[in-house]
N, CA, C and O atoms as a Maestro MAE file, in Angstrom:
{
 s_m_m2io_version
 :::
 2.0.0
}

f_m_ct {
 s_m_title
 :::
 protein
 m_atom[264] {
  # First column is atom index #
  i_m_mmod_type
  r_m_x_coord
  r_m_y_coord
  r_m_z_coord
  i_m_residue_number
  s_m_chain_name
  s_m_pdb_residue_name
  s_m_pdb_atom_name
  i_m_atomic_number
  :::
  1 25 9.811 -1.247 -10.127 1 A "MET " " N  " 7
  2 3 8.888 -0.264 -10.646 1 A "MET " " CA " 6
  3 2 9.000 0.996 -9.782 1 A "MET " " C  " 6
  4 15 9.085 0.914 -8.556 1 A "MET " " O  " 8
  5 25 8.999 2.130 -10.421 2 A "THR " " N  " 7
  6 3 9.070 3.382 -9.677 2 A "THR " " CA " 6
  7 2 7.720 3.723 -9.076 2 A "THR " " C  " 6
  8 15 6.690 3.192 -9.492 2 A "THR " " O  " 8
  9 25 7.732 4.606 -8.100 3 A "GLN " " N  " 7
  10 3 6.484 5.077 -7.504 3 A "GLN " " CA " 6
  11 2 5.630 5.782 -8.555 3 A "GLN " " C  " 6
  12 15 4.407 5.638 -8.564 3 A "GLN " " O  " 8
  13 25 6.263 6.532 -9.427 4 A "GLU " " N  " 7
  14 3 5.526 7.238 -10.479 4 A "GLU " " CA " 6
  15 2 4.832 6.256 -11.422 4 A "GLU " " C  " 6
  16 15 3.668 6.445 -11.774 4 A "GLU " " O  " 8
  17 25 5.549 5.208 -11.829 5 A "ALA " " N  " 7
  18 3 4.959 4.216 -12.728 5 A "ALA " " CA " 6
  19 2 3.819 3.474 -12.045 5 A "ALA " " C  " 6
  20 15 2.772 3.246 -12.651 5 A "ALA " " O  " 8
  21 25 4.017 3.097 -10.783 6 A "LEU " " N  " 7
  22 3 2.966 2.418 -10.038 6 A "LEU " " CA " 6
  23 2 1.735 3.301 -9.906 6 A "LEU " " C  " 6
  24 15 0.610 2.840 -10.104 6 A "LEU " " O  " 8
  25 25 1.944 4.556 -9.577 7 A "ALA " " N  " 7
  26 3 0.829 5.492 -9.437 7 A "ALA " " CA " 6
  27 2 0.058 5.630 -10.739 7 A "ALA " " C  " 6
  28 15 -1.173 5.636 -10.738 7 A "ALA " " O  " 8
  29 25 0.769 5.740 -11.838 8 A "GLN " " N  " 7
  30 3 0.109 5.883 -13.136 8 A "GLN " " CA " 6
  31 2 -0.721 4.642 -13.461 8 A "GLN " " C  " 6
  32 15 -1.865 4.760 -13.900 8 A "GLN " " O  " 8
  33 25 -0.155 3.462 -13.251 9 A "LEU " " N  " 7
  34 3 -0.876 2.218 -13.532 9 A "LEU " " CA " 6
  35 2 -2.054 2.011 -12.584 9 A "LEU " " C  " 6
  36 15 -3.081 1.456 -12.974 9 A "LEU " " O  " 8
  37 25 -1.903 2.458 -11.341 10 A "ALA " " N  " 7
  38 3 -2.936 2.248 -10.324 10 A "ALA " " CA " 6
  39 2 -4.013 3.322 -10.352 10 A "ALA " " C  " 6
  40 15 -5.064 3.166 -9.731 10 A "ALA " " O  " 8
  41 25 -3.756 4.406 -11.066 11 A "GLY " " N  " 7
  42 3 -4.749 5.477 -11.148 11 A "GLY " " CA " 6
  43 2 -4.777 6.374 -9.917 11 A "GLY " " C  " 6
  44 15 -5.833 6.880 -9.537 11 A "GLY " " O  " 8
  45 25 -3.621 6.570 -9.297 12 A "CYS " " N  " 7
  46 3 -3.543 7.475 -8.153 12 A "CYS " " CA " 6
  47 2 -2.304 8.349 -8.333 12 A "CYS " " C  " 6
  48 15 -1.647 8.299 -9.373 12 A "CYS " " O  " 8
  49 25 -1.993 9.141 -7.325 13 A "THR " " N  " 7
  50 3 -0.839 10.028 -7.433 13 A "THR " " CA " 6
  51 2 0.401 9.390 -6.816 13 A "THR " " C  " 6
  52 15 0.305 8.471 -6.003 13 A "THR " " O  " 8
  53 25 1.555 9.889 -7.214 14 A "LYS " " N  " 7
  54 3 2.813 9.429 -6.634 14 A "LYS " " CA " 6
  55 2 2.814 9.694 -5.135 14 A "LYS " " C  " 6
  56 15 3.301 8.870 -4.360 14 A "LYS " " O  " 8
  57 25 2.279 10.826 -4.723 15 A "ASN " " N  " 7
  58 3 2.208 11.168 -3.306 15 A "ASN " " CA " 6
  59 2 1.387 10.127 -2.543 15 A "ASN " " C  " 6
  60 15 1.753 9.737 -1.435 15 A "ASN " " O  " 8
  61 25 0.297 9.685 -3.125 16 A "HIS " " N  " 7
  62 3 -0.544 8.673 -2.479 16 A "HIS " " CA " 6
  63 2 0.239 7.367 -2.310 16 A "HIS " " C  " 6
  64 15 0.155 6.727 -1.262 16 A "HIS " " O  " 8
  65 25 0.987 6.976 -3.318 17 A "VAL " " N  " 7
  66 3 1.819 5.769 -3.218 17 A "VAL " " CA " 6
  67 2 2.840 5.942 -2.092 17 A "VAL " " C  " 6
  68 15 3.078 5.008 -1.326 17 A "VAL " " O  " 8
  69 25 3.437 7.110 -1.988 18 A "GLN " " N  " 7
  70 3 4.420 7.366 -0.934 18 A "GLN " " CA " 6
  71 2 3.780 7.269 0.453 18 A "GLN " " C  " 6
  72 15 4.376 6.701 1.369 18 A "GLN " " O  " 8
  73 25 2.589 7.810 0.613 19 A "VAL " " N  " 7
  74 3 1.891 7.757 1.896 19 A "VAL " " CA " 6
  75 2 1.562 6.317 2.267 19 A "VAL " " C  " 6
  76 15 1.717 5.916 3.421 19 A "VAL " " O  " 8
  77 25 1.108 5.541 1.289 20 A "ILE " " N  " 7
  78 3 0.768 4.134 1.534 20 A "ILE " " CA " 6
  79 2 2.014 3.354 1.929 20 A "ILE " " C  " 6
  80 15 1.978 2.565 2.874 20 A "ILE " " O  " 8
  81 25 3.115 3.566 1.218 21 A "GLU " " N  " 7
  82 3 4.360 2.874 1.552 21 A "GLU " " CA " 6
  83 2 4.847 3.251 2.950 21 A "GLU " " C  " 6
  84 15 5.265 2.386 3.719 21 A "GLU " " O  " 8
  85 25 4.794 4.530 3.273 22 A "ALA " " N  " 7
  86 3 5.261 4.990 4.585 22 A "ALA " " CA " 6
  87 2 4.411 4.402 5.706 22 A "ALA " " C  " 6
  88 15 4.935 4.065 6.768 22 A "ALA " " O  " 8
  89 25 3.117 4.276 5.481 23 A "ALA " " N  " 7
  90 3 2.227 3.720 6.502 23 A "ALA " " CA " 6
  91 2 2.490 2.238 6.720 23 A "ALA " " C  " 6
  92 15 2.226 1.715 7.803 23 A "ALA " " O  " 8
  93 25 3.006 1.561 5.711 24 A "GLY " " N  " 7
  94 3 3.269 0.133 5.821 24 A "GLY " " CA " 6
  95 2 4.577 -0.210 6.483 24 A "GLY " " C  " 6
  96 15 4.831 -1.374 6.792 24 A "GLY " " O  " 8
  97 25 5.411 0.782 6.706 25 A "ARG " " N  " 7
  98 3 6.709 0.537 7.354 25 A "ARG " " CA " 6
  99 2 6.580 0.755 8.847 25 A "ARG " " C  " 6
  100 15 6.064 1.781 9.290 25 A "ARG " " O  " 8
  101 25 7.046 -0.200 9.614 26 A "ALA " " N  " 7
  102 3 7.051 -0.039 11.069 26 A "ALA " " CA " 6
  103 2 8.162 0.935 11.462 26 A "ALA " " C  " 6
  104 15 9.274 0.864 10.939 26 A "ALA " " O  " 8
  105 25 7.857 1.820 12.365 27 A "ALA " " N  " 7
  106 3 8.864 2.747 12.876 27 A "ALA " " CA " 6
  107 2 9.815 1.990 13.805 27 A "ALA " " C  " 6
  108 15 9.421 0.991 14.406 27 A "ALA " " O  " 8
  109 25 11.041 2.445 13.929 28 A "PRO " " N  " 7
  110 3 11.985 1.766 14.830 28 A "PRO " " CA " 6
  111 2 11.396 1.626 16.231 28 A "PRO " " C  " 6
  112 15 10.882 2.588 16.802 28 A "PRO " " O  " 8
  113 25 11.479 0.428 16.764 29 A "GLY " " N  " 7
  114 3 10.972 0.172 18.100 29 A "GLY " " CA " 6
  115 2 9.486 -0.123 18.178 29 A "GLY " " C  " 6
  116 15 8.960 -0.366 19.264 29 A "GLY " " O  " 8
  117 25 8.812 -0.107 17.061 30 A "ARG " " N  " 7
  118 3 7.365 -0.394 17.045 30 A "ARG " " CA " 6
  119 2 7.144 -1.779 16.485 30 A "ARG " " C  " 6
  120 15 7.871 -2.219 15.595 30 A "ARG " " O  " 8
  121 25 6.144 -2.466 17.003 31 A "VAL " " N  " 7
  122 3 5.843 -3.810 16.517 31 A "VAL " " CA " 6
  123 2 4.661 -3.817 15.560 31 A "VAL " " C  " 6
  124 15 4.413 -4.822 14.894 31 A "VAL " " O  " 8
  125 25 3.933 -2.718 15.483 32 A "ASP " " N  " 7
  126 3 2.797 -2.677 14.555 32 A "ASP " " CA " 6
  127 2 3.271 -2.239 13.178 32 A "ASP " " C  " 6
  128 15 4.467 -2.048 12.958 32 A "ASP " " O  " 8
  129 25 2.353 -2.085 12.276 33 A "MET " " N  " 7
  130 3 2.701 -1.760 10.892 33 A "MET " " CA " 6
  131 2 2.718 -0.257 10.618 33 A "MET " " C  " 6
  132 15 2.525 0.158 9.476 33 A "MET " " O  " 8
  133 25 2.941 0.551 11.626 34 A "GLY " " N  " 7
  134 3 2.990 1.987 11.402 34 A "GLY " " CA " 6
  135 2 1.617 2.615 11.559 34 A "GLY " " C  " 6
  136 15 0.733 2.043 12.196 34 A "GLY " " O  " 8
  137 25 1.444 3.781 10.983 35 A "ARG " " N  " 7
  138 3 0.183 4.501 11.170 35 A "ARG " " CA " 6
  139 2 -0.894 3.995 10.230 35 A "ARG " " C  " 6
  140 15 -0.608 3.405 9.189 35 A "ARG " " O  " 8
  141 25 -2.130 4.235 10.615 36 A "GLN " " N  " 7
  142 3 -3.256 3.821 9.781 36 A "GLN " " CA " 6
  143 2 -3.537 4.894 8.735 36 A "GLN " " C  " 6
  144 15 -3.323 6.085 8.958 36 A "GLN " " O  " 8
  145 25 -4.019 4.433 7.594 37 A "ILE " " N  " 7
  146 3 -4.437 5.354 6.536 37 A "ILE " " CA " 6
  147 2 -5.801 4.904 6.035 37 A "ILE " " C  " 6
  148 15 -6.209 3.763 6.249 37 A "ILE " " O  " 8
  149 25 -6.488 5.796 5.379 38 A "ASN " " N  " 7
  150 3 -7.741 5.450 4.715 38 A "ASN " " CA " 6
  151 2 -7.416 5.152 3.261 38 A "ASN " " C  " 6
  152 15 -7.007 6.036 2.508 38 A "ASN " " O  " 8
  153 25 -7.599 3.908 2.882 39 A "LEU " " N  " 7
  154 3 -7.280 3.476 1.521 39 A "LEU " " CA " 6
  155 2 -8.568 3.073 0.825 39 A "LEU " " C  " 6
  156 15 -9.265 2.165 1.277 39 A "LEU " " O  " 8
  157 25 -8.882 3.744 -0.270 40 A "ARG " " N  " 7
  158 3 -10.087 3.405 -1.018 40 A "ARG " " CA " 6
  159 2 -9.913 2.065 -1.711 40 A "ARG " " C  " 6
  160 15 -8.810 1.695 -2.112 40 A "ARG " " O  " 8
  161 25 -11.008 1.350 -1.843 41 A "MET " " N  " 7
  162 3 -10.958 0.026 -2.475 41 A "MET " " CA " 6
  163 2 -10.461 0.112 -3.913 41 A "MET " " C  " 6
  164 15 -9.704 -0.753 -4.352 41 A "MET " " O  " 8
  165 25 -10.867 1.130 -4.647 42 A "ASP " " N  " 7
  166 3 -10.419 1.218 -6.037 42 A "ASP " " CA " 6
  167 2 -8.909 1.463 -6.111 42 A "ASP " " C  " 6
  168 15 -8.258 1.020 -7.058 42 A "ASP " " O  " 8
  169 25 -8.351 2.161 -5.126 43 A "THR " " N  " 7
  170 3 -6.906 2.352 -5.087 43 A "THR " " CA " 6
  171 2 -6.210 1.040 -4.759 43 A "THR " " C  " 6
  172 15 -5.219 0.684 -5.397 43 A "THR " " O  " 8
  173 25 -6.724 0.322 -3.768 44 A "LEU " " N  " 7
  174 3 -6.160 -0.980 -3.405 44 A "LEU " " CA " 6
  175 2 -6.168 -1.926 -4.599 44 A "LEU " " C  " 6
  176 15 -5.157 -2.561 -4.898 44 A "LEU " " O  " 8
  177 25 -7.302 -2.021 -5.277 45 A "PHE " " N  " 7
  178 3 -7.406 -2.920 -6.423 45 A "PHE " " CA " 6
  179 2 -6.538 -2.445 -7.590 45 A "PHE " " C  " 6
  180 15 -5.982 -3.266 -8.319 45 A "PHE " " O  " 8
  181 25 -6.419 -1.130 -7.771 46 A "GLY " " N  " 7
  182 3 -5.562 -0.601 -8.829 46 A "GLY " " CA " 6
  183 2 -4.099 -0.922 -8.592 46 A "GLY " " C  " 6
  184 15 -3.382 -1.292 -9.522 46 A "GLY " " O  " 8
  185 25 -3.653 -0.781 -7.349 47 A "ILE " " N  " 7
  186 3 -2.266 -1.107 -7.020 47 A "ILE " " CA " 6
  187 2 -2.029 -2.604 -7.181 47 A "ILE " " C  " 6
  188 15 -1.011 -3.019 -7.734 47 A "ILE " " O  " 8
  189 25 -2.964 -3.409 -6.701 48 A "ALA " " N  " 7
  190 3 -2.825 -4.865 -6.833 48 A "ALA " " CA " 6
  191 2 -2.741 -5.271 -8.297 48 A "ALA " " C  " 6
  192 15 -1.910 -6.101 -8.668 48 A "ALA " " O  " 8
  193 25 -3.588 -4.694 -9.122 49 A "GLU " " N  " 7
  194 3 -3.557 -5.012 -10.548 49 A "GLU " " CA " 6
  195 2 -2.227 -4.580 -11.179 49 A "GLU " " C  " 6
  196 15 -1.647 -5.310 -11.983 49 A "GLU " " O  " 8
  197 25 -1.759 -3.400 -10.810 50 A "ALA " " N  " 7
  198 3 -0.490 -2.908 -11.354 50 A "ALA " " CA " 6
  199 2 0.679 -3.800 -10.954 50 A "ALA " " C  " 6
  200 15 1.629 -3.964 -11.720 50 A "ALA " " O  " 8
  201 25 0.610 -4.375 -9.758 51 A "LEU " " N  " 7
  202 3 1.683 -5.247 -9.275 51 A "LEU " " CA " 6
  203 2 1.449 -6.712 -9.611 51 A "LEU " " C  " 6
  204 15 2.292 -7.561 -9.320 51 A "LEU " " O  " 8
  205 25 0.306 -7.011 -10.223 52 A "ASP " " N  " 7
  206 3 -0.065 -8.376 -10.593 52 A "ASP " " CA " 6
  207 2 -0.106 -9.300 -9.379 52 A "ASP " " C  " 6
  208 15 0.430 -10.408 -9.401 52 A "ASP " " O  " 8
  209 25 -0.762 -8.811 -8.309 53 A "VAL " " N  " 7
  210 3 -0.968 -9.601 -7.100 53 A "VAL " " CA " 6
  211 2 -2.433 -9.485 -6.689 53 A "VAL " " C  " 6
  212 15 -3.161 -8.625 -7.186 53 A "VAL " " O  " 8
  213 25 -2.854 -10.349 -5.785 54 A "HIS " " N  " 7
  214 3 -4.213 -10.288 -5.255 54 A "HIS " " CA " 6
  215 2 -4.269 -9.177 -4.204 54 A "HIS " " C  " 6
  216 15 -3.320 -9.029 -3.433 54 A "HIS " " O  " 8
  217 25 -5.342 -8.397 -4.148 55 A "PRO " " N  " 7
  218 3 -5.427 -7.324 -3.153 55 A "PRO " " CA " 6
  219 2 -5.164 -7.811 -1.724 55 A "PRO " " C  " 6
  220 15 -4.543 -7.099 -0.935 55 A "PRO " " O  " 8
  221 25 -5.628 -9.008 -1.388 56 A "TRP " " N  " 7
  222 3 -5.421 -9.530 -0.048 56 A "TRP " " CA " 6
  223 2 -3.928 -9.643 0.279 56 A "TRP " " C  " 6
  224 15 -3.532 -9.463 1.430 56 A "TRP " " O  " 8
  225 25 -3.112 -9.935 -0.710 57 A "ASP " " N  " 7
  226 3 -1.669 -10.038 -0.478 57 A "ASP " " CA " 6
  227 2 -1.074 -8.706 -0.001 57 A "ASP " " C  " 6
  228 15 -0.057 -8.688 0.693 57 A "ASP " " O  " 8
  229 25 -1.703 -7.615 -0.370 58 A "LEU " " N  " 7
  230 3 -1.196 -6.299 0.019 58 A "LEU " " CA " 6
  231 2 -1.606 -5.915 1.432 58 A "LEU " " C  " 6
  232 15 -0.946 -5.087 2.059 58 A "LEU " " O  " 8
  233 25 -2.680 -6.497 1.943 59 A "ILE " " N  " 7
  234 3 -3.179 -6.068 3.259 59 A "ILE " " CA " 6
  235 2 -3.136 -7.163 4.327 59 A "ILE " " C  " 6
  236 15 -3.386 -6.874 5.497 59 A "ILE " " O  " 8
  237 25 -2.830 -8.399 3.963 60 A "LYS " " N  " 7
  238 3 -2.964 -9.486 4.936 60 A "LYS " " CA " 6
  239 2 -2.034 -9.345 6.130 60 A "LYS " " C  " 6
  240 15 -2.422 -9.716 7.238 60 A "LYS " " O  " 8
  241 25 -0.827 -8.826 5.955 61 A "GLU " " N  " 7
  242 3 0.073 -8.686 7.093 61 A "GLU " " CA " 6
  243 2 -0.494 -7.701 8.114 61 A "GLU " " C  " 6
  244 15 -0.443 -7.950 9.318 61 A "GLU " " O  " 8
  245 25 -1.028 -6.595 7.636 62 A "ALA " " N  " 7
  246 3 -1.621 -5.620 8.548 62 A "ALA " " CA " 6
  247 2 -2.899 -6.168 9.179 62 A "ALA " " C  " 6
  248 15 -3.187 -5.897 10.345 62 A "ALA " " O  " 8
  249 25 -3.662 -6.938 8.406 63 A "ALA " " N  " 7
  250 3 -4.931 -7.466 8.912 63 A "ALA " " CA " 6
  251 2 -4.762 -8.615 9.889 63 A "ALA " " C  " 6
  252 15 -5.530 -8.739 10.843 63 A "ALA " " O  " 8
  253 25 -3.761 -9.455 9.660 64 A "THR " " N  " 7
  254 3 -3.608 -10.662 10.474 64 A "THR " " CA " 6
  255 2 -2.441 -10.588 11.450 64 A "THR " " C  " 6
  256 15 -2.357 -11.381 12.387 64 A "THR " " O  " 8
  257 25 -1.557 -9.651 11.233 65 A "GLY " " N  " 7
  258 3 -0.358 -9.561 12.060 65 A "GLY " " CA " 6
  259 2 0.683 -10.605 11.709 65 A "GLY " " C  " 6
  260 15 1.678 -10.764 12.416 65 A "GLY " " O  " 8
  261 25 0.449 -11.322 10.605 66 A "ALA " " N  " 7
  262 3 1.373 -12.384 10.181 66 A "ALA " " CA " 6
  263 2 2.423 -11.857 9.232 66 A "ALA " " C  " 6
  264 15 3.280 -12.615 8.776 66 A "ALA " " O  " 8
  :::
 }
 m_bond[263] {
  # First column is bond index #
  i_m_from
  i_m_to
  i_m_order
  :::
  1 1 2 1
  2 2 3 1
  3 3 4 2
  4 3 5 1
  5 5 6 1
  6 6 7 1
  7 7 8 2
  8 7 9 1
  9 9 10 1
  10 10 11 1
  11 11 12 2
  12 11 13 1
  13 13 14 1
  14 14 15 1
  15 15 16 2
  16 15 17 1
  17 17 18 1
  18 18 19 1
  19 19 20 2
  20 19 21 1
  21 21 22 1
  22 22 23 1
  23 23 24 2
  24 23 25 1
  25 25 26 1
  26 26 27 1
  27 27 28 2
  28 27 29 1
  29 29 30 1
  30 30 31 1
  31 31 32 2
  32 31 33 1
  33 33 34 1
  34 34 35 1
  35 35 36 2
  36 35 37 1
  37 37 38 1
  38 38 39 1
  39 39 40 2
  40 39 41 1
  41 41 42 1
  42 42 43 1
  43 43 44 2
  44 43 45 1
  45 45 46 1
  46 46 47 1
  47 47 48 2
  48 47 49 1
  49 49 50 1
  50 50 51 1
  51 51 52 2
  52 51 53 1
  53 53 54 1
  54 54 55 1
  55 55 56 2
  56 55 57 1
  57 57 58 1
  58 58 59 1
  59 59 60 2
  60 59 61 1
  61 61 62 1
  62 62 63 1
  63 63 64 2
  64 63 65 1
  65 65 66 1
  66 66 67 1
  67 67 68 2
  68 67 69 1
  69 69 70 1
  70 70 71 1
  71 71 72 2
  72 71 73 1
  73 73 74 1
  74 74 75 1
  75 75 76 2
  76 75 77 1
  77 77 78 1
  78 78 79 1
  79 79 80 2
  80 79 81 1
  81 81 82 1
  82 82 83 1
  83 83 84 2
  84 83 85 1
  85 85 86 1
  86 86 87 1
  87 87 88 2
  88 87 89 1
  89 89 90 1
  90 90 91 1
  91 91 92 2
  92 91 93 1
  93 93 94 1
  94 94 95 1
  95 95 96 2
  96 95 97 1
  97 97 98 1
  98 98 99 1
  99 99 100 2
  100 99 101 1
  101 101 102 1
  102 102 103 1
  103 103 104 2
  104 103 105 1
  105 105 106 1
  106 106 107 1
  107 107 108 2
  108 107 109 1
  109 109 110 1
  110 110 111 1
  111 111 112 2
  112 111 113 1
  113 113 114 1
  114 114 115 1
  115 115 116 2
  116 115 117 1
  117 117 118 1
  118 118 119 1
  119 119 120 2
  120 119 121 1
  121 121 122 1
  122 122 123 1
  123 123 124 2
  124 123 125 1
  125 125 126 1
  126 126 127 1
  127 127 128 2
  128 127 129 1
  129 129 130 1
  130 130 131 1
  131 131 132 2
  132 131 133 1
  133 133 134 1
  134 134 135 1
  135 135 136 2
  136 135 137 1
  137 137 138 1
  138 138 139 1
  139 139 140 2
  140 139 141 1
  141 141 142 1
  142 142 143 1
  143 143 144 2
  144 143 145 1
  145 145 146 1
  146 146 147 1
  147 147 148 2
  148 147 149 1
  149 149 150 1
  150 150 151 1
  151 151 152 2
  152 151 153 1
  153 153 154 1
  154 154 155 1
  155 155 156 2
  156 155 157 1
  157 157 158 1
  158 158 159 1
  159 159 160 2
  160 159 161 1
  161 161 162 1
  162 162 163 1
  163 163 164 2
  164 163 165 1
  165 165 166 1
  166 166 167 1
  167 167 168 2
  168 167 169 1
  169 169 170 1
  170 170 171 1
  171 171 172 2
  172 171 173 1
  173 173 174 1
  174 174 175 1
  175 175 176 2
  176 175 177 1
  177 177 178 1
  178 178 179 1
  179 179 180 2
  180 179 181 1
  181 181 182 1
  182 182 183 1
  183 183 184 2
  184 183 185 1
  185 185 186 1
  186 186 187 1
  187 187 188 2
  188 187 189 1
  189 189 190 1
  190 190 191 1
  191 191 192 2
  192 191 193 1
  193 193 194 1
  194 194 195 1
  195 195 196 2
  196 195 197 1
  197 197 198 1
  198 198 199 1
  199 199 200 2
  200 199 201 1
  201 201 202 1
  202 202 203 1
  203 203 204 2
  204 203 205 1
  205 205 206 1
  206 206 207 1
  207 207 208 2
  208 207 209 1
  209 209 210 1
  210 210 211 1
  211 211 212 2
  212 211 213 1
  213 213 214 1
  214 214 215 1
  215 215 216 2
  216 215 217 1
  217 217 218 1
  218 218 219 1
  219 219 220 2
  220 219 221 1
  221 221 222 1
  222 222 223 1
  223 223 224 2
  224 223 225 1
  225 225 226 1
  226 226 227 1
  227 227 228 2
  228 227 229 1
  229 229 230 1
  230 230 231 1
  231 231 232 2
  232 231 233 1
  233 233 234 1
  234 234 235 1
  235 235 236 2
  236 235 237 1
  237 237 238 1
  238 238 239 1
  239 239 240 2
  240 239 241 1
  241 241 242 1
  242 242 243 1
  243 243 244 2
  244 243 245 1
  245 245 246 1
  246 246 247 1
  247 247 248 2
  248 247 249 1
  249 249 250 1
  250 250 251 1
  251 251 252 2
  252 251 253 1
  253 253 254 1
  254 254 255 1
  255 255 256 2
  256 255 257 1
  257 257 258 1
  258 258 259 1
  259 259 260 2
  260 259 261 1
  261 261 262 1
  262 262 263 1
  263 263 264 2
  :::
 }
}
C-alpha cells in the first residue's frame, strides 16, 4: 500500500504518514526507535483499521522494547 493510499484510508495526510514512519525507524547506531512524535488516538486507530491490524500491534515495539 502506498503512503497516499494509507493516508486516505486513515484520514490523515501523506506527510503525517511519512513522519510516523520516519519516527519508527531507528537511526544508524541507535538502539531506540528513533524520535518521539505526538500521535493522536484517532490517527492511530485509523491507520490500524486501514492496515487491518490491532492498534497495539503498531505501538507495542516502542512501548515494550520488544
